[in-house]
C-alpha positions in Angstrom: 0.4 0.0 -0.2 0.8 3.4 -1.1 0.7 5.2 2.6 2.5 8.4 3.2 1.7 9.1 7.2 3.6 11.7 7.8 3.2 16.0 6.1 2.9 19.1 7.1 0.3 21.8 6.3 -0.2 25.4 6.4 -1.7 24.9 9.9 2.3 24.3 11.2 4.8 25.0 9.1 4.1 23.9 5.0 2.8 25.4 2.4 0.0 23.8 1.2 -2.8 23.9 2.9 -4.7 20.9 4.3 -7.2 20.2 1.2 -4.5 21.3 -0.8 -2.0 18.4 0.5 -5.2 15.8 0.2 -5.2 16.5 -3.8 -1.3 16.2 -4.2 -1.4 12.6 -1.9 -3.9 11.7 -4.3 -2.7 12.8 -7.4 0.6 11.0 -6.3 -1.3 7.7 -5.6 -1.6 7.9 -1.8 -3.8 5.3 -0.6 -3.9 6.0 2.8 -3.1 9.1 4.2 -2.8 11.7 7.4 -1.8 15.0 8.0 0.7 15.8 10.9 1.0 19.3 11.9 3.8 20.2 14.5 1.5 20.5 18.0 -1.9 21.1 16.2 -4.8 19.5 15.2 -6.9 22.7 13.8 -6.5 21.4 10.4 -8.1 17.3 10.6 -11.1 18.3 10.1 -10.4 19.8 6.8 -8.5 17.5 5.4 -10.5 14.2 6.0 -13.5 16.2 4.3 -10.6 16.6 1.6 -9.9 13.2 1.4 -13.1 12.3 1.6 -14.5 13.8 -1.5 -11.5 12.4 -2.9 -12.0 8.7 -2.0 -8.8 9.0 -0.3 -8.4 6.6 3.8 -7.4 9.4 5.7 -6.0 9.0 9.8 -6.2 11.9 11.8 -2.6 12.5 13.5 -0.2 15.0 15.1 3.5 15.4 15.5 4.8 16.7 18.7 7.4 18.1 19.8 9.0 16.7 22.9 12.9 17.7 24.9 14.6 14.3 25.7 18.4 13.7 26.6 19.1 16.9 25.7 17.6 17.2 22.1 14.4 17.5 20.2 12.9 14.5 19.5 9.8 14.2 17.5 6.9 11.8 18.0 3.8 11.1 15.7 0.7 10.3 16.8 -1.6 8.3 14.6 -6.0 7.6 14.7 -5.6 9.8 17.6 -8.6 11.5 18.7 -8.3 15.5 18.0 -10.6 16.2 20.6 -9.3 14.7 23.5 -8.8 17.1 26.4 -5.2 16.1 28.0 -3.7 15.9 23.5 -5.5 19.6 23.3 -4.6 20.6 26.8 -0.5 19.7 26.3 -0.4 21.0 22.5 -1.4 24.7 23.9 1.0 24.7 25.5 3.7 23.9 23.8 2.2 26.3 21.1 2.5 28.9 23.6 6.5 27.8 24.1 6.7 28.6 20.4 5.7 32.2 20.3 9.0 32.9 23.3 11.6 30.6 21.3 10.5 32.3 18.4 11.7 35.7 19.8 14.9 34.3 21.2 15.7 33.3 17.5 15.1 36.8 15.9 17.4 38.5 19.3 20.2 36.0 18.2 19.5 36.6 14.7 19.6 40.6 14.9 22.7 40.2 17.0 24.2 38.7 14.4 22.9 41.3 11.4 19.7 40.3 10.5 17.2 42.9 11.9 13.1 42.6 11.7 13.4 38.6 11.2 10.9 37.5 13.9 7.9 40.2 12.1 9.2 38.8 9.2 8.3 34.9 9.6 5.7 35.8 11.9 3.5 36.8 8.5 4.3 33.4 7.3 2.4 31.4 9.9 -1.4 31.2 10.5 -0.4 31.9 14.3 2.1 33.2 16.4 1.7 29.7 18.5 2.7 27.9 15.1 6.1 29.9 14.7 9.6 27.7 13.9 12.5 27.3 12.8 10.9 27.0 9.6 9.3 30.1 8.9 12.3 32.3 9.9 14.3 30.2 7.3 11.6 31.2 4.3 12.4 34.8 5.5 15.9 35.0 5.3 15.4 32.9 1.7 13.1 35.8 0.4 15.4 38.7 1.7 18.1 36.8 -0.2 19.8 36.9 2.3 20.5 33.1 2.3 20.2 31.1 -0.9 18.0 28.1 0.2 16.6 26.8 3.2 20.2 24.1 3.0 21.9 26.9 3.9 19.8 28.8 6.5 19.9 25.5 8.7 23.9 25.2 8.1 24.4 29.1 9.0 21.6 30.0 11.4 19.3 27.7 12.8 20.5 24.1 12.6 21.4 22.5 15.9 24.5 24.5 17.5 24.5 27.2 15.5 24.3 30.7 16.6 20.9 31.3 16.1 19.8 28.2 17.9 17.5 28.3 20.5 17.1 24.7 22.7 13.7 25.2 24.0 11.7 22.6 27.0 9.5 20.6 25.0 6.5 18.4 26.5 8.1 14.8 28.3 8.5 12.0 26.2 6.1 10.4 28.6 3.8 13.1 28.4 3.4 13.2 24.6 3.1 9.3 24.1 0.6 9.3 26.8 -1.4 11.8 25.7 -1.9 10.1 22.3 -2.5 7.1 23.6 -5.3 8.1 26.1 -6.4 9.4 22.8 -6.8 5.8 21.1 -3.4 6.4 18.7 -0.2 4.9 18.2 3.0 6.2 18.8 5.8 6.3 16.7 8.9 7.6 17.1 9.3 9.9 13.9 13.1 10.1 11.7 15.3 8.4 14.3 18.0 9.0 11.7 18.2 12.9 12.5 18.7 12.6 15.9 22.9 12.6 16.5 22.3 10.7 19.4 25.7 8.3 19.9 24.4 4.2 19.4 23.9 4.1 23.4 21.5 6.7 23.7 19.5 6.3 21.1 19.4 2.5 21.8 18.1 3.7 25.6 15.5 6.1 23.5 13.5 3.4 21.8 13.9 1.0 24.8 12.3 4.3 27.0 10.1 4.4 24.0 8.8 1.1 24.0 8.6 1.2 27.6 5.8 3.7 27.4 3.7 1.7 25.3 5.3 3.9 21.6 4.1 1.1 18.9 5.7 2.5 15.8 9.3 3.8 14.2 9.2 5.5 10.9 11.7 3.7 9.1 10.8 5.0 5.7 11.0 9.1 5.7 11.9 11.7 3.4 15.3 12.5 5.5 16.4 8.5 6.1 19.1 7.5 3.3 18.5 3.9 1.4 21.2 2.7 4.0 19.2 4.0 6.9 15.8 2.8 5.4 17.8 -1.1 6.0 19.2 0.2 9.5 16.1 1.4 11.2 14.4 -2.2 9.2 17.1 -3.9 11.7 16.1 -2.3 14.5 12.1 -2.1 13.9 12.7 -6.0 14.0 14.8 -6.3 17.4 12.3 -4.2 19.0 8.8 -5.6 17.9 8.5 -1.9 16.7 5.3 -1.5 13.5 6.9 0.1 10.7 6.3 3.3 9.9 5.9 5.4 6.3 6.3 8.9 5.6 7.1 11.8 3.7 7.5 14.1 5.6 6.0 16.8 3.1 6.7 20.9 3.6 6.4 22.2 0.4 7.4 20.9 -3.3 10.7 23.6 -3.0 11.8 22.6 0.3 11.4 18.9 0.6 13.6 16.2 -0.4 10.7 13.8 -1.2 7.4 14.2 -2.8 4.2 13.1 -1.5 3.9 9.3 -2.1 7.1 8.7 -3.5 9.1 6.7 -0.9 9.9 3.4 -1.6 8.1 0.6 -0.1 8.7 -0.4 3.4 11.4 -3.1 3.7 10.3 -6.8 4.1 9.8 -8.1 7.2 8.4 -6.0 8.8 4.5 -5.1 10.3 2.8 -2.0 9.4 1.8 0.3 11.6 -1.2 1.0 9.5 -2.1 -2.9 9.4 -5.3 -2.2 11.5 -6.4 1.4 10.3 -7.2 0.0 7.0 
């Protein structure tokens, strides 16, 4: 099945509306699709309605920002109830934190000789609580202060770069708990991106599984083909169900379009096995 269970709309840091994403997923041959905006579920109604219009099976989702072992980790919730009160309250707190973080990023960029970035980035969002580094990056590219998003993150906004601001996001146990209690499945997103050493990464897998996490993104837009194999092996080792998602944000920015990833490696239980 061409399942794509990770992408972002204008509700967080994508450039297409939820309905436009549904149309794009359908056009790309996706059979099962999820919208997983950062710390927000406001687009799920529009996404679900648009998917139904074209006969696209839809899974309501979210991507929750977590701080674990000093780094930001992302946990995708699939098949959630977006109206679950604890989930809604937790996501609201995370969005409040994004406003303060945005001001600190802008202050650092000002010190680097790049003024007015807070206002510029904010103008590219639908809500101040959805502000993140991608919006700052798009503003810097639009102002021709950087040539592309890769340069933005390598010079200014990437982990450890001069305008990087570390934030205390949700605890891993809280994020997984919100997802589970809302009836969803917790999936650890793009594990190849976190930069942990092997010991710490395996500790993350152990803790995630103990907390009730069931899924691991194996095939995703930021993984290389070698990483597909690596995390397929991890999924088998830990008994994780395997997920697949482009992590699509924008046609001009994303490494992979919706529905364009290769299939999951053989011998894995797809995370969607009981969703269709």
